[in-house]
C-alpha positions as CSV (number, residue, x, y, z in Angstrom):
1,X,50.8,71.6,94.9
2,X,47.4,70.8,96.5
3,X,46.5,68.4,93.7
4,X,44.0,66.5,95.9
5,X,42.0,69.6,96.6
6,X,39.2,71.1,94.5
7,X,39.7,74.4,92.6
8,X,37.6,76.2,95.1
9,X,38.5,75.6,98.8
10,X,36.4,76.0,101.9
11,X,37.4,76.9,105.5
12,X,37.8,73.2,106.4
13,X,40.3,72.8,103.5
14,X,42.3,75.8,104.7
15,X,42.5,74.4,108.2
16,X,43.7,71.0,106.9
17,X,46.3,72.5,104.5
18,X,47.8,74.9,107.0
19,X,47.2,72.7,110.0
20,X,45.5,75.5,111.9
21,X,42.3,75.8,113.9
22,X,39.0,77.4,112.9
23,X,39.6,80.7,114.5
24,X,43.0,81.1,112.9
25,X,41.6,80.2,109.5
26,X,38.8,82.8,109.9
27,X,41.3,85.4,111.1
28,X,43.3,84.9,107.9
29,X,40.2,85.2,105.7
30,X,38.7,88.2,107.5
31,X,42.0,90.1,107.4
32,X,42.2,89.2,103.6
33,X,45.7,87.7,104.1
34,X,44.3,84.9,102.0
35,X,42.2,86.4,99.1
36,X,38.7,85.1,99.2
37,X,35.0,85.7,98.4
38,X,32.1,85.3,100.7
39,X,29.2,83.7,98.8
40,X,25.9,82.8,100.6
41,X,27.7,83.4,103.9
42,X,30.5,81.0,103.2
43,X,34.1,81.8,102.4
44,X,35.4,80.5,99.1
45,X,39.1,80.5,98.3
46,X,40.6,79.8,95.0
47,X,43.3,77.2,95.1
48,X,45.6,79.6,93.2
49,X,45.2,82.2,95.9
50,X,45.9,79.6,98.6
51,X,49.1,78.6,96.7
52,X,50.2,82.3,96.5
53,X,49.7,82.6,100.2
54,X,51.8,79.6,101.0
55,X,54.5,80.6,98.6
56,X,54.6,84.1,100.2
57,X,54.8,82.5,103.7
58,X,57.8,80.3,102.6
59,X,59.8,83.4,101.5
60,X,59.5,85.2,104.9
């Protein structure tokens, strides 16, 4: 899953993967629904955490 993406994802990657807009992506990150770290003012998301989020969404 997500083989074409780097191990550390950015907001633009999240938007592309989930097919959502920028405000929706930031909402998911700010609410910590997708685990992330903010480094130098930029959200960084591990690919593994993104996969966990997607798998959790598939179940519900």
